[in-house]
C-alpha positions as CSV (number, residue, x, y, z in Angstrom):
1,M,-64.2,38.5,-68.4
2,I,-63.3,37.3,-64.9
3,D,-60.8,39.6,-63.3
4,R,-57.8,38.9,-61.1
5,E,-59.6,39.5,-57.8
6,E,-62.4,37.0,-58.8
7,V,-59.8,34.4,-59.7
8,L,-58.1,34.8,-56.4
9,H,-61.4,34.7,-54.5
10,I,-62.4,31.5,-56.3
11,A,-59.0,30.0,-55.7
12,R,-59.2,30.7,-52.0
13,L,-62.7,29.2,-51.8
14,A,-61.4,26.1,-53.6
15,R,-58.3,26.1,-51.4
16,L,-56.0,26.4,-54.4
17,R,-52.7,28.2,-54.2
18,L,-52.1,29.8,-57.6
19,G,-48.7,31.2,-58.7
20,E,-48.6,34.7,-60.2
21,E,-48.1,33.2,-63.7
22,E,-51.3,31.1,-63.3
23,I,-53.8,33.8,-62.5
24,E,-54.2,35.3,-66.0
25,P,-54.6,31.9,-67.8
26,M,-57.1,30.8,-65.1
27,A,-59.1,34.0,-65.7
28,R,-59.3,33.2,-69.4
29,E,-60.2,29.6,-68.8
30,L,-63.0,30.5,-66.3
31,S,-64.3,33.1,-68.6
32,A,-64.5,30.6,-71.4
33,V,-66.5,28.2,-69.2
34,I,-68.9,31.0,-68.3
35,E,-69.3,31.9,-71.9
36,H,-70.0,28.3,-72.8
37,V,-72.6,27.9,-70.1
38,A,-74.2,31.2,-71.3
39,K,-74.5,29.8,-74.9
40,I,-76.2,26.7,-73.6
41,G,-78.6,28.9,-71.6
42,E,-79.7,30.4,-75.0
43,L,-80.9,27.0,-76.2
44,D,-84.6,26.1,-76.1
45,L,-84.4,22.9,-74.0
46,R,-88.1,22.7,-72.9
47,D,-88.7,19.4,-74.7
48,T,-85.3,17.9,-73.8
49,A,-85.4,15.2,-71.1
50,P,-82.8,15.6,-68.4
51,T,-79.9,13.1,-68.5
52,S,-77.4,11.9,-66.0
53,H,-74.8,11.0,-68.6
54,V,-73.7,12.7,-71.8
55,V,-73.6,9.3,-73.6
56,E,-75.8,6.3,-73.3
57,V,-74.8,3.9,-70.6
58,A,-74.8,0.4,-72.0
59,G,-73.6,-1.6,-69.1
60,R,-75.7,-2.0,-65.9
61,L,-74.3,-1.0,-62.6
62,R,-74.2,-3.6,-59.9
63,A,-76.9,-3.5,-57.2
64,D,-76.0,-1.3,-54.3
65,E,-76.2,-3.9,-51.5
66,P,-74.9,-3.4,-48.0
67,H,-71.8,-5.5,-47.0
68,Q,-69.9,-6.0,-43.8
69,C,-67.5,-3.1,-43.1
70,L,-63.8,-3.6,-42.7
71,P,-62.6,-3.7,-39.2
72,R,-61.4,-0.2,-38.0
73,E,-57.9,-1.6,-37.2
74,V,-57.5,-2.9,-40.7
75,V,-58.5,0.5,-42.2
76,L,-56.4,2.6,-39.8
77,A,-53.4,0.3,-40.3
78,Q,-53.3,1.5,-44.0
79,A,-53.7,5.2,-43.2
80,P,-50.8,7.5,-43.6
81,A,-51.6,9.1,-40.2
82,V,-53.9,8.2,-37.4
83,S,-55.2,10.2,-34.4
84,G,-57.2,8.3,-31.8
85,E,-59.8,6.2,-33.6
86,G,-59.7,8.1,-36.9
87,F,-57.7,9.5,-39.8
88,L,-55.4,12.4,-39.1
89,V,-55.8,15.0,-41.7
90,P,-54.0,18.3,-42.1
91,S,-55.9,21.4,-41.0
92,P,-57.1,23.6,-43.8
93,Q,-55.0,26.7,-44.5
94,A,-56.8,30.1,-44.7
């Protein structure tokens, strides 16, 4: 079981602010994920081909072809905050 300190450490790494009432449920949920991954690790998957999707993808994706970029002025005009020639983003909190 993941303990309180581990939950707080993971939350800090993920830059999540958890309320006191969220810590214990988060510990249970993270523990359940780890248990599930451990069960998968017990399977013999040597003859199983790797997959990129859990279900078969029927439709084809469009070709990834380069296109002309939008002008910087158009993009920055739609931004909530601008600094110089780029987006202004809040600084990460410790």
